[in-house]
KESESE-657213 format. One record per residue: y, z, x of N, C-alpha, C in turn; residue number from 1; residue in three letters. Coordinates in pm, 1 decimal. Atoms other than C-alpha are relative to their C-alpha. Example, Ala and Ser with C-alpha at 12.3 -4.5 7.8 and 13.67 -1.06 7.14 Angstrom:
BEGIN
((-119.0; 0.0; 89.0); (-450.0; 780.0; 1230.0); (120.0; 0.0; 90.0); 1; "ALA")
((-119.0; -6.0; -82.0); (-106.0; 714.0; 1367.0); (109.0; 73.0; -77.0); 2; "SER")
# end
This chain:
BEGIN
((-141.6; 19.8; 80.2); (3.7; 15.7; 41.7); (119.9; -7.3; 28.4); 1; "MET")
((-124.1; -15.3; 16.6); (338.6; -48.9; 91.5); (89.0; 102.7; 21.4); 2; "ALA")
((-63.6; -167.0; -76.0); (567.0; 246.8; 298.4); (133.9; -28.0; -122.4); 3; "ASN")
((-94.8; 23.4; 24.7); (813.7; 255.3; 38.9); (23.7; 161.3; 5.5); 4; "THR")
((-47.0; -86.2; -17.3); (967.2; 609.5; 135.6); (170.6; 14.6; 6.7); 5; "LYS")
((-109.6; -31.6; -55.8); (1262.8; 486.8; 258.1); (55.7; -92.7; -118.3); 6; "SER")
((-58.4; 36.2; 53.7); (1374.1; 329.3; -49.6); (-13.6; 111.8; -152.9); 7; "ILE")
((-64.1; -109.3; 144.7); (1580.0; 503.6; -361.6); (-18.5; 37.6; -99.5); 8; "THR")
((-5.5; 84.9; 20.6); (1613.9; 330.7; -526.2); (-184.9; -59.3; -133.5); 9; "ASP")
((73.7; -21.7; 34.4); (1332.2; 386.9; -818.3); (-82.6; -118.5; -37.2); 10; "THR")
((46.9; 174.3; 84.8); (1307.2; 4.8; -1043.4); (-37.1; -32.9; 170.8); 11; "ASP")
((44.9; 126.9; -132.7); (1267.4; -136.4; -678.2); (-162.1; -0.1; 92.4); 12; "GLU")
((153.6; -44.8; -84.6); (1010.7; 84.7; -522.5); (-111.2; -69.5; -68.0); 13; "ARG")
((125.8; -0.6; 33.4); (812.9; 48.1; -826.6); (-58.4; -196.2; -4.7); 14; "LYS")
((81.8; 128.4; -43.3); (828.1; -339.2; -816.4); (-87.4; -16.2; 150.5); 15; "LYS")
((66.4; 3.8; -153.3); (754.7; -281.8; -401.8); (-115.7; -22.2; -49.4); 16; "VAL")
((140.0; -56.1; -18.7); (462.9; -124.1; -444.6); (-42.4; -80.3; -90.0); 17; "LYS")
((49.1; 181.5; 68.8); (313.3; -361.3; -757.6); (-32.6; -118.4; 102.0); 18; "ARG")
((-14.8; 122.9; -75.4); (381.2; -616.4; -549.8); (-117.3; -26.9; 116.4); 19; "ALA")
((86.0; -43.6; -99.8); (167.2; -411.6; -284.1); (-131.0; -12.5; -43.0); 20; "ALA")
((140.1; -55.6; 41.0); (-121.3; -367.3; -512.7); (-21.0; -117.0; -37.1); 21; "ARG")
((83.0; 172.0; 70.8); (-134.1; -749.6; -666.9); (-101.7; -9.5; 68.5); 22; "LYS")
((-23.5; 67.4; -200.6); (-109.0; -848.7; -272.0); (-141.0; 62.6; 43.5); 23; "LYS")
((102.8; -73.3; -41.9); (-436.3; -619.8; -183.5); (-98.4; -63.6; -78.6); 24; "ALA")
((71.9; 88.4; -21.6); (-737.5; -717.1; -116.6); (-113.5; 104.1; -159.4); 25; "ALA")
((27.2; -102.1; 114.2); (-981.1; -603.1; -485.4); (-84.9; 116.8; 21.8); 26; "PRO")
((36.3; -108.4; -67.6); (-1142.4; -272.3; -393.9); (-219.6; -44.9; -104.8); 27; "LYS")
((105.2; 47.5; 43.0); (-1529.8; -335.3; -380.8); (-94.6; 145.5; -98.9); 28; "ALA")
((-23.7; -6.7; 151.6); (-1736.0; -265.4; -697.8); (-99.8; 178.7; 54.6); 29; "LYS")
((70.6; -73.9; -17.9); (-1935.9; 136.7; -637.4); (-125.7; 6.1; 30.7); 30; "ARG")
((129.8; 71.0; -44.7); (-2250.4; 134.6; -460.2); (-111.0; 113.3; -46.5); 31; "THR")
((67.4; -96.1; 86.9); (-2369.7; 482.5; -669.9); (58.4; 96.5; -41.3); 32; "GLY")
((-81.5; -50.2; 103.5); (-2227.7; 648.0; -958.0); (89.1; 141.2; 49.9); 33; "ALA")
((-109.9; -104.3; -6.2); (-1934.4; 843.7; -981.2); (-21.4; 152.6; 45.3); 34; "ARG")
((45.7; -134.9; -1.0); (-2069.6; 1228.5; -962.0); (-124.6; 4.2; 106.0); 35; "GLY")
((162.8; -31.6; -113.1); (-2407.8; 1164.7; -711.1); (-12.0; 104.8; 80.6); 36; "GLU")
((67.2; -51.9; -55.8); (-2290.2; 1382.2; -476.3); (20.5; 154.6; -58.2); 37; "ASN")
((28.0; -129.6; 73.5); (-2210.4; 1658.2; -697.7); (-100.5; 121.6; 33.7); 38; "LYS")
((79.8; -62.2; -6.8); (-2299.2; 1994.0; -650.8); (-110.1; 29.8; -124.8); 39; "ALA")
((77.7; 28.0; 108.5); (-2622.9; 1967.9; -946.8); (-6.6; 188.9; 7.7); 40; "LYS")
((-1.0; -92.6; 64.6); (-2663.1; 2295.5; -1157.1); (-162.6; 4.0; -52.6); 41; "ILE")
((165.5; 75.2; 145.9); (-3081.9; 2351.1; -1274.7); (75.6; 70.4; -121.0); 42; "LYS")
((11.2; 21.0; 135.9); (-2940.3; 2483.6; -1565.7); (146.5; 159.3; -11.8); 43; "LYS")
((-155.5; -56.6; 74.7); (-2561.7; 2631.7; -1723.3); (-39.1; 122.1; -83.5); 44; "ALA")
((89.7; -114.8; -46.7); (-2608.0; 3044.2; -1713.2); (47.5; -50.5; -253.5); 45; "SER")
((55.5; -13.0; 140.0); (-2752.5; 3081.5; -2139.8); (111.9; 85.1; -80.4); 46; "ARG")
((-56.9; -177.1; 74.8); (-2574.5; 3330.1; -2379.7); (104.7; -85.8; -24.5); 47; "GLY")
((-37.2; 10.3; 38.8); (-2264.8; 3258.6; -2535.6); (164.8; -45.2; 56.1); 48; "GLN")
((-74.8; 80.1; -62.1); (-2039.9; 2938.3; -2463.3); (132.4; 106.2; 28.9); 49; "SER")
((-104.4; -62.7; -46.0); (-1706.0; 3065.6; -2281.4); (78.0; -53.2; -138.7); 50; "LYS")
((-188.3; 69.4; 106.4); (-1456.9; 2798.4; -2519.8); (-113.9; -44.5; -64.9); 51; "ARG")
# end
């Protein structure tokens, strides 16, 4: 993404960022599921639900 720290005008900054996003190469597709590296829990605590 373009470095827009020096641009103070918000609209101008948005334009520059949008142009940079359009020009950037598309991101690769995910290789695995989004949450596959999350710590898994065997069973949630039993009993009355908190909320």
